[in-house]
N, C-alpha and C positions, 0 to 999 in steps of 0.2 A: 454629335457631341463635338464641342469645340471650345476653345478658349482664346482670349486676346489678352496679352499682358504687355506691360511696358515699364521701363525704369528710367528715371531721370536723375542725373548726377548734378547736384547743386554746388558741392564743394568736394574737396578731397575725402572728407569723412561723412558727408551727408548725401544720402540717396533716398528717393521716394519710389516705391514699387506699387503697382496696381495691377489687378487681374480681374477679368470678367469671364465667367463660364456660362455656357448655355448648352441645352440639349433639347432635342425634339424627338424623344422616343415615346411612342404610345403603343401599348399592347391592349387590344380589345378582344376579349373572349366572348364570342357570340353564344356558343353552346358547348358545354362539356359533355363528352360521350365516352364512357368506359367501354372499350371493345374487348380487351382480353386482360386478365389478371391471373398469371400462372405462377404457382408456387409448388415446388416438388412435382413438376409435370402434371399438376391438376389445375384446371381452369376453375377458379373460385369466384368468378364475376358475379354469379347469381346468389352468392351467400351474403352480400353486403345489403344493409338496409337502403331503401330508396333514397333517403336523404344524403347518403354518402356518394351515391352514383351520379345524381343529377346536379 
C-alpha cells in the first residue's frame, strides 16, 4: 500500500493539492477447513451443518 501526494503553491492564498493511492493486497482462500471449535472444553466441530464447515 502506498500513496504519492503533492502540493503546489500558486500564490500566498492559493494552493493545489493532489494525492494518488494504490494497494496491491490480494487474499486468496483456496480451501477452508474447520479443524477445532471448542466451547466450554467441548469440541463441537461435528455439530455444524456441512454448509457451514466447507
